[in-house]
C-alpha positions as CSV (number, residue, x, y, z in Angstrom):
1,M,126.0,107.7,107.3
2,E,123.5,107.7,104.6
3,T,119.8,107.4,105.5
4,R,117.2,105.9,102.9
5,S,113.8,107.4,102.5
6,R,111.4,104.8,103.1
7,P,108.9,104.6,99.9
8,L,105.2,105.4,100.9
9,G,104.4,102.1,99.8
10,V,106.8,100.1,101.8
11,T,105.3,102.1,104.8
12,I,101.8,101.1,103.9
13,L,103.0,97.2,103.7
14,S,104.7,97.3,106.7
15,I,101.8,98.7,108.7
16,L,99.5,96.2,107.2
17,A,101.7,93.3,108.1
18,G,102.0,94.7,111.7
19,I,98.0,94.8,111.8
20,S,98.1,91.2,110.5
21,G,100.5,90.5,113.2
22,I,98.6,91.7,116.1
23,V,95.2,90.3,114.9
24,G,97.0,86.9,114.5
25,I,98.3,87.3,118.0
26,V,94.8,88.3,119.6
27,V,93.1,85.6,117.7
28,G,95.8,83.2,118.7
29,I,95.2,84.0,122.4
30,I,91.5,83.6,121.9
31,A,91.7,80.3,120.1
32,S,94.1,79.0,122.7
33,L,91.1,78.9,125.3
34,I,89.3,76.4,122.7
35,I,92.0,74.7,121.2
36,P,95.6,75.3,122.8
37,P,97.5,74.0,119.7
38,A,95.5,76.2,117.3
39,G,96.2,79.2,119.5
40,V,100.0,78.6,119.7
41,V,99.9,78.4,116.0
42,G,98.0,81.7,115.5
43,I,100.5,83.6,118.1
44,V,103.6,82.3,116.2
45,I,102.1,83.1,112.8
46,G,101.2,86.7,114.2
47,L,104.8,87.0,116.0
48,I,106.1,86.4,112.2
49,W,104.3,89.1,110.9
50,L,105.3,91.5,113.3
51,G,109.0,90.7,112.5
52,L,108.1,91.0,109.0
53,A,106.6,94.4,109.5
54,W,109.7,95.5,111.3
55,G,112.0,94.1,108.3
56,L,110.0,96.0,106.1
57,W,109.7,99.3,108.2
58,T,113.7,99.2,108.6
59,G,114.6,98.0,104.9
60,K,116.0,94.7,105.5
61,G,116.5,92.7,102.6
62,W,115.3,89.6,103.8
63,A,112.0,91.0,104.5
64,W,111.6,92.0,100.6
65,I,112.6,88.6,99.6
66,I,109.8,87.0,102.0
67,T,107.6,89.4,100.8
68,V,108.2,88.8,97.2
69,I,108.0,85.1,98.0
70,I,104.2,85.7,99.7
71,A,103.0,87.5,96.7
72,I,104.2,85.1,94.4
73,I,102.4,82.4,96.3
74,S,99.4,84.7,96.6
75,I,99.2,85.1,93.0
76,I,99.6,81.0,92.4
77,F,96.5,80.4,94.9
78,N,94.3,83.4,93.8
79,I,94.7,82.0,89.9
80,F,94.1,78.7,91.3
81,G,90.9,80.1,93.2
82,A,89.7,82.2,90.3
83,V,90.0,79.4,87.7
84,T,88.0,77.0,89.9
85,G,85.1,79.2,90.2
86,H,85.9,81.6,92.9
87,V,85.8,84.9,90.8
88,E,86.1,86.8,93.7
89,Q,89.5,85.9,94.3
90,I,90.7,87.9,91.0
91,I,90.7,91.0,93.4
92,S,93.0,89.4,95.7
93,L,95.1,88.3,92.5
94,I,95.2,91.6,91.2
95,I,96.6,93.2,94.6
96,A,99.2,90.5,94.8
97,A,100.2,91.4,91.3
98,V,100.4,95.4,91.8
99,M,102.2,94.4,95.3
100,L,104.8,92.3,93.5
101,Y,105.1,94.9,90.8
102,Y,105.6,97.6,93.0
103,L,108.2,95.7,95.0
104,F,110.4,95.4,91.9
105,R,110.4,99.2,91.2
106,P,113.9,100.4,91.5
107,N,113.5,102.9,94.3
108,V,111.9,100.0,96.4
109,K,114.7,97.7,95.5
110,A,117.2,100.3,96.3
111,Y,115.6,100.7,100.1
112,F,115.9,97.3,100.6
113,G,119.4,96.9,99.2
114,R,118.5,94.8,96.2
115,G,119.3,97.4,93.4
116,T,121.0,100.6,92.5
117,K,120.4,103.8,94.0
118,I,117.8,106.0,92.2
119,S,119.4,109.8,92.6
120,K,116.8,112.5,92.6
């Protein structure tokens, strides 16, 4: 059985997704005390982030696709925000662009089964 080495950046992305999931669940629980439907939405989004974190951590191909989609959507929204006067969104735009670039690196794609394996 072949074992794949998880790239450091993927580890970081999965940890950040996990933190987002935990925060979403906690905020959802707190919000459910005030506005129950909003709380449920927060909890569901938090659970989705936790699922994405697991998928990234374990190298699931679907997690790579979802993360690429999230990065592209983020780039689009941040460009729109930056050109409408919210120049602070340029930082988020750069982060999303770097993340998208990173996800297409050969070793990262190979980890998710999306490319050819790079030999050392």
